N, CA and C atoms as a LAMMPS dump frame, in Angstrom:
ITEM: TIMESTEP
0
ITEM: NUMBER OF ATOMS
345
ITEM: BOX BOUNDS ff ff ff
-5.0000000000000000e+02 5.0000000000000000e+02
-5.0000000000000000e+02 5.0000000000000000e+02
-5.0000000000000000e+02 5.0000000000000000e+02
ITEM: ATOMS id mol type element x y z
1 1 1 N 0.988 -1.138 0.206
2 1 2 C 0.057 0.011 0.073
3 1 3 C 0.821 1.442 0.03
4 2 1 N 0.6 2.621 -0.858
5 2 2 C 1.119 3.582 -0.896
6 2 3 C 0.272 4.396 -0.694
7 3 1 N 1.216 6.062 0.424
8 3 2 C 0.346 6.824 0.783
9 3 3 C 1.072 7.914 -0.349
10 4 1 N 0.386 8.696 -1.057
11 4 2 C 0.36 9.342 -1.98
12 4 3 C 0.202 11.236 -1.649
13 5 1 N 1.434 11.41 -1.813
14 5 2 C 0.923 13.144 -1.182
15 5 3 C 2.676 13.909 -1.551
16 6 1 N 2.585 14.827 -0.764
17 6 2 C 3.693 15.664 -0.49
18 6 3 C 4.221 15.801 0.809
19 7 1 N 5.513 15.814 1.353
20 7 2 C 5.877 15.86 2.689
21 7 3 C 5.412 16.422 3.495
22 8 1 N 5.28 17.885 2.933
23 8 2 C 5.331 18.983 4.048
24 8 3 C 3.967 18.982 4.134
25 9 1 N 3.081 18.512 3.464
26 9 2 C 1.603 19.111 3.676
27 9 3 C 1.352 18.681 4.887
28 10 1 N 0.383 19.167 5.836
29 10 2 C -0.338 18.428 6.887
30 10 3 C -1.129 17.467 7.204
31 11 1 N -1.839 17.209 6.344
32 11 2 C -3.133 16.103 6.392
33 11 3 C -2.028 15.012 5.677
34 12 1 N -0.714 15.121 5.111
35 12 2 C -0.271 13.955 4.838
36 12 3 C 0.804 13.675 6.363
37 13 1 N 0.89 14.4 7.094
38 13 2 C 1.768 14.065 8.137
39 13 3 C 0.773 13.812 9.386
40 14 1 N -0.897 13.711 9.366
41 14 2 C -1.696 13.091 10.294
42 14 3 C -1.524 11.846 9.528
43 15 1 N -1.987 11.62 8.454
44 15 2 C -2.28 10.668 7.912
45 15 3 C -1.192 9.463 7.732
46 16 1 N 0.259 9.799 8.092
47 16 2 C 1.474 9.209 8.741
48 16 3 C 1.357 8.773 10.117
49 17 1 N 1.07 10.167 10.418
50 17 2 C 1.574 9.425 12.224
51 17 3 C 0.476 8.135 12.517
52 18 1 N -1.162 8.376 11.988
53 18 2 C -2.307 7.56 11.946
54 18 3 C -1.819 5.97 11.977
55 19 1 N -1.159 5.918 10.447
56 19 2 C -0.963 4.513 9.771
57 19 3 C 0.157 4.18 10.861
58 20 1 N 1.446 4.892 11.348
59 20 2 C 2.65 4.525 12.096
60 20 3 C 1.666 3.919 13.668
61 21 1 N 0.984 5.302 13.907
62 21 2 C 0.586 4.664 15.066
63 21 3 C -0.308 3.467 15.652
64 22 1 N -0.901 3.381 14.28
65 22 2 C -1.345 1.634 14.235
66 22 3 C -0.613 0.961 13.295
67 23 1 N 0.028 0.905 13.252
68 23 2 C 1.036 -0.48 12.496
69 23 3 C 0.868 -1.023 11.558
70 24 1 N 0.407 0.053 10.906
71 24 2 C 0.207 -0.693 9.114
72 24 3 C 1.712 0.273 8.542
73 25 1 N 1.306 -1.238 7.831
74 25 2 C 2.648 -0.704 6.55
75 25 3 C 2.362 -0.317 5.667
76 26 1 N 3.153 0.957 4.827
77 26 2 C 2.999 1.75 3.919
78 26 3 C 4.054 2.349 3.191
79 27 1 N 4.254 2.384 1.93
80 27 2 C 5.393 3.272 1.481
81 27 3 C 5.019 5.023 1.167
82 28 1 N 5.963 5.964 1.04
83 28 2 C 5.054 6.943 0.671
84 28 3 C 5.927 7.236 -0.512
85 29 1 N 4.734 7.884 -1.309
86 29 2 C 5.072 8.344 -2.497
87 29 3 C 4.717 9.795 -2.85
88 30 1 N 6.292 10.022 -2.87
89 30 2 C 6.346 11.652 -2.844
90 30 3 C 5.92 12.222 -4.226
91 31 1 N 5.011 12.931 -4.752
92 31 2 C 4.81 13.358 -6.36
93 31 3 C 5.695 13.997 -6.945
94 32 1 N 6.405 15.006 -5.869
95 32 2 C 7.248 15.717 -6.858
96 32 3 C 8.22 15.161 -7.014
97 33 1 N 9.114 14.205 -6.397
98 33 2 C 9.968 13.531 -6.521
99 33 3 C 10.084 12.181 -7.465
100 34 1 N 8.736 11.569 -7.255
101 34 2 C 8.425 10.348 -7.75
102 34 3 C 7.714 10.617 -9.041
103 35 1 N 7.23 11.299 -9.524
104 35 2 C 6.393 11.648 -10.597
105 35 3 C 5.162 11.204 -10.241
106 36 1 N 3.859 12.005 -11.35
107 36 2 C 2.841 11.265 -11.075
108 36 3 C 2.307 10.493 -12.547
109 37 1 N 1.816 9.528 -12.498
110 37 2 C 1.79 8.522 -13.417
111 37 3 C 0.393 9.269 -14.184
112 38 1 N 0.506 9.177 -15.634
113 38 2 C -0.844 10.039 -15.823
114 38 3 C -1.951 8.597 -15.62
115 39 1 N -1.795 7.892 -16.385
116 39 2 C -2.929 6.253 -16.15
117 39 3 C -3.325 6.142 -15.025
118 40 1 N -2.423 6.317 -13.558
119 40 2 C -2.933 5.85 -12.169
120 40 3 C -3.994 6.973 -11.784
121 41 1 N -3.513 8.429 -12.301
122 41 2 C -4.126 9.518 -12.003
123 41 3 C -5.735 9.746 -12.725
124 42 1 N -5.358 9.507 -13.937
125 42 2 C -7.167 9.233 -14.887
126 42 3 C -7.578 8.028 -13.984
127 43 1 N -7.044 7.12 -12.939
128 43 2 C -7.759 6.292 -12.149
129 43 3 C -8.074 6.389 -11.456
130 44 1 N -8.005 7.339 -10.831
131 44 2 C -8.248 7.832 -9.423
132 44 3 C -9.319 9.011 -10.057
133 45 1 N -9.196 9.776 -10.916
134 45 2 C -10.149 11.409 -11.285
135 45 3 C -11.456 9.879 -11.951
136 46 1 N -11.322 8.959 -12.07
137 46 2 C -12.229 8.185 -12.611
138 46 3 C -13.132 7.334 -11.239
139 47 1 N -12.646 6.926 -10.333
140 47 2 C -12.648 6.898 -9.282
141 47 3 C -13.122 7.229 -8.59
142 48 1 N -12.953 8.511 -8.027
143 48 2 C -13.853 9.783 -7.214
144 48 3 C -14.088 10.586 -7.676
145 49 1 N -13.78 10.904 -9.263
146 49 2 C -14.499 11.988 -9.694
147 49 3 C -13.773 12.821 -9.64
148 50 1 N -12.685 13.684 -10.756
149 50 2 C -12.01 14.602 -11.282
150 50 3 C -12.236 15.66 -9.934
151 51 1 N -12.858 16.418 -9.94
152 51 2 C -13.493 17.732 -9.238
153 51 3 C -13.029 17.362 -7.556
154 52 1 N -13.164 16.128 -7.541
155 52 2 C -12.695 15.436 -6.209
156 52 3 C -11.536 15.836 -5.565
157 53 1 N -10.727 15.157 -6.64
158 53 2 C -8.915 14.843 -7.021
159 53 3 C -8.292 16.231 -7.143
160 54 1 N -9.138 17.377 -7.363
161 54 2 C -8.467 18.376 -7.81
162 54 3 C -8.655 19.305 -5.945
163 55 1 N -7.369 19.499 -6.311
164 55 2 C -7.19 20.685 -5.102
165 55 3 C -7.439 21.864 -5.428
166 56 1 N -8.584 22.848 -5.301
167 56 2 C -9.273 24.044 -5.319
168 56 3 C -8.615 24.839 -4.479
169 57 1 N -8.061 24.036 -2.886
170 57 2 C -7.775 25.395 -1.651
171 57 3 C -6.766 25.731 -1.624
172 58 1 N -5.58 25.622 -2.477
173 58 2 C -3.958 25.819 -2.063
174 58 3 C -3.745 26.398 -2.687
175 59 1 N -2.762 26.951 -2.897
176 59 2 C -2.782 28.462 -3.324
177 59 3 C -2.043 28.545 -4.797
178 60 1 N -1.551 27.03 -5.168
179 60 2 C -1.111 26.517 -6.183
180 60 3 C -2.084 26.72 -7.091
181 61 1 N -3.786 26.382 -6.777
182 61 2 C -4.569 26.592 -7.86
183 61 3 C -5.329 28.395 -8.047
184 62 1 N -5.177 29.116 -6.702
185 62 2 C -5.162 30.491 -7.093
186 62 3 C -4.619 30.924 -7.26
187 63 1 N -3.403 30.632 -7.53
188 63 2 C -2.356 31.571 -8.806
189 63 3 C -2.555 31.308 -9.787
190 64 1 N -3.503 30.18 -10.355
191 64 2 C -3.798 30.006 -11.576
192 64 3 C -4.561 31.403 -12.349
193 65 1 N -4.628 31.828 -13.691
194 65 2 C -5.276 32.631 -14.397
195 65 3 C -6.874 32.628 -14.19
196 66 1 N -7.692 32.887 -14.08
197 66 2 C -9.02 33.148 -14.001
198 66 3 C -9.173 32.565 -15.6
199 67 1 N -9.079 32.264 -16.794
200 67 2 C -9.132 31.644 -17.655
201 67 3 C -9.204 30.017 -17.243
202 68 1 N -7.824 29.658 -16.939
203 68 2 C -8.06 28.499 -16.617
204 68 3 C -8.5 27.974 -15.236
205 69 1 N -8.698 28.958 -14.763
206 69 2 C -9.918 27.949 -13.455
207 69 3 C -11.083 27.766 -14.122
208 70 1 N -11.905 28.865 -14.832
209 70 2 C -13.285 28.895 -15.45
210 70 3 C -13.077 27.688 -16.403
211 71 1 N -12.36 26.919 -17.485
212 71 2 C -12.092 26.229 -18.016
213 71 3 C -11.485 24.966 -17.978
214 72 1 N -11.204 24.557 -16.685
215 72 2 C -11.059 23.12 -16.378
216 72 3 C -11.953 21.94 -16.4
217 73 1 N -11.864 21.159 -16.834
218 73 2 C -12.818 19.994 -17.205
219 73 3 C -11.414 18.723 -17.085
220 74 1 N -12.54 17.536 -16.943
221 74 2 C -11.511 16.051 -16.989
222 74 3 C -10.046 15.976 -17.614
223 75 1 N -9.856 16.091 -18.677
224 75 2 C -8.997 16.257 -19.039
225 75 3 C -7.425 17.186 -18.806
226 76 1 N -7.678 18.977 -19.021
227 76 2 C -6.9 19.697 -17.763
228 76 3 C -6.927 19.772 -16.515
229 77 1 N -7.772 18.636 -16.034
230 77 2 C -7.782 18.929 -14.922
231 77 3 C -6.262 17.944 -14.553
232 78 1 N -6.366 16.65 -15.249
233 78 2 C -4.857 16.304 -15.216
234 78 3 C -4.029 16.409 -15.499
235 79 1 N -4.112 17.245 -16.56
236 79 2 C -2.847 18.139 -17.243
237 79 3 C -2.417 18.6 -15.863
238 80 1 N -3.082 19.568 -15.897
239 80 2 C -2.613 20.637 -14.391
240 80 3 C -2.234 20.051 -13.191
241 81 1 N -2.578 18.948 -12.805
242 81 2 C -1.998 17.993 -11.702
243 81 3 C -1.021 17.577 -11.753
244 82 1 N -0.651 16.962 -13.375
245 82 2 C 0.706 16.302 -13.345
246 82 3 C 1.768 17.408 -13.435
247 83 1 N 1.119 18.446 -14.058
248 83 2 C 1.987 19.765 -14.451
249 83 3 C 2.695 20.55 -12.575
250 84 1 N 1.352 20.296 -11.764
251 84 2 C 1.588 20.863 -10.346
252 84 3 C 1.007 19.901 -9.789
253 85 1 N 1.848 18.894 -9.085
254 85 2 C 1.193 18.023 -7.91
255 85 3 C 0.762 18.188 -6.977
256 86 1 N 1.065 19.61 -6.749
257 86 2 C 0.306 20.151 -4.831
258 86 3 C -1.243 20.58 -5.407
259 87 1 N -1.764 20.278 -6.841
260 87 2 C -2.852 20.632 -6.613
261 87 3 C -4.071 19.308 -6.904
262 88 1 N -3.116 18.133 -6.458
263 88 2 C -3.606 16.588 -6.34
264 88 3 C -4.082 16.902 -4.75
265 89 1 N -5.3 16.376 -3.805
266 89 2 C -5.506 16.802 -3.212
267 89 3 C -4.987 15.189 -2.653
268 90 1 N -5.04 15.411 -1.15
269 90 2 C -4.146 15.09 -0.173
270 90 3 C -4.561 14.545 1.165
271 91 1 N -4.537 13.251 1.533
272 91 2 C -3.144 12.022 0.456
273 91 3 C -4.351 11.163 -0.448
274 92 1 N -3.528 10.17 -1.027
275 92 2 C -4.473 9.342 -1.707
276 92 3 C -3.748 7.99 -0.927
277 93 1 N -4.852 6.898 -0.265
278 93 2 C -4.043 5.523 0.025
279 93 3 C -4.369 4.251 -0.359
280 94 1 N -3.646 3.253 -0.914
281 94 2 C -3.796 2.566 -1.788
282 94 3 C -2.887 1.811 -2.325
283 95 1 N -3.55 0.536 -2.971
284 95 2 C -5.005 0.24 -3.344
285 95 3 C -5.702 -0.646 -2.157
286 96 1 N -6.37 -0.276 -2.08
287 96 2 C -7.23 -1.667 -0.317
288 96 3 C -6.867 -3.205 -1.157
289 97 1 N -7.456 -3.971 -0.426
290 97 2 C -7.424 -5.086 -0.935
291 97 3 C -8.6 -5.136 -2.221
292 98 1 N -9.245 -4.416 -1.945
293 98 2 C -10.46 -4.322 -3.504
294 98 3 C -10.358 -3.417 -4.366
295 99 1 N -9.003 -3.093 -4.364
296 99 2 C -8.642 -1.899 -5.846
297 99 3 C -8.949 -0.635 -5.127
298 100 1 N -9.724 -0.161 -4.178
299 100 2 C -10.31 0.955 -4.039
300 100 3 C -8.932 2.092 -3.485
301 101 1 N -9.24 2.89 -3.479
302 101 2 C -8.169 4.236 -2.705
303 101 3 C -8.971 5.095 -1.988
304 102 1 N -8.121 5.533 -1.27
305 102 2 C -9.051 6.381 0.428
306 102 3 C -8.395 7.956 -0.564
307 103 1 N -9.381 8.703 -0.435
308 103 2 C -8.836 10.249 -0.758
309 103 3 C -9.162 11.26 0.386
310 104 1 N -8.106 12.013 1.363
311 104 2 C -8.396 12.616 1.92
312 104 3 C -7.676 11.624 3.286
313 105 1 N -7.928 12.761 4.404
314 105 2 C -7.622 11.693 5.739
315 105 3 C -8.793 12.095 6.663
316 106 1 N -9.103 11.056 7.122
317 106 2 C -10.209 11.3 8.54
318 106 3 C -9.939 10.168 9.318
319 107 1 N -9.683 10.123 10.443
320 107 2 C -9.291 8.942 11.023
321 107 3 C -10.258 7.826 11.306
322 108 1 N -11.804 7.97 11.449
323 108 2 C -12.729 7.615 11.515
324 108 3 C -12.985 6.379 10.38
325 109 1 N -12.71 6.962 9.018
326 109 2 C -12.517 6.231 7.604
327 109 3 C -11.373 5.351 7.79
328 110 1 N -10.366 6.011 7.512
329 110 2 C -8.903 4.664 7.982
330 110 3 C -9.279 3.945 9.11
331 111 1 N -9.284 4.372 10.239
332 111 2 C -10.146 2.876 11.527
333 111 3 C -11.144 1.432 11.076
334 112 1 N -11.981 2.74 9.977
335 112 2 C -12.999 1.772 9.747
336 112 3 C -12.597 0.521 8.291
337 113 1 N -11.657 1.5 7.678
338 113 2 C -11.164 0.914 6.253
339 113 3 C -10.011 -0.129 6.751
340 114 1 N -8.869 -0.112 7.32
341 114 2 C -7.534 -0.414 7.676
342 114 3 C -7.596 -1.041 8.853
343 115 1 N -8.175 -0.653 9.9
344 115 2 C -7.873 -1.832 11.038
345 115 3 C -9.483 -3.337 11.57
């Protein structure tokens, strides 16, 4: 199982702490160092909806020009997230035994899915 994200993200730190505390083995995949595979990212967008995978709350999104923000669609969202990995909502954790990935961190969801 892999935890996907960016190491300085507070939510990633919370997810790592929860996984470590609960003795769950995982590998960390740093989007910036390890890259973002197009097919993998498209599959996560299909699973969760690109609107949910695209992080519109961060500074990277806010720095985009209005035309780009107003005209984003599934294809352009994947391209944006590959170009700017900080725009991928964090963390993504998986695959779970059912090949599902968890998006975001909520301790109760991790508890019910992993413990």
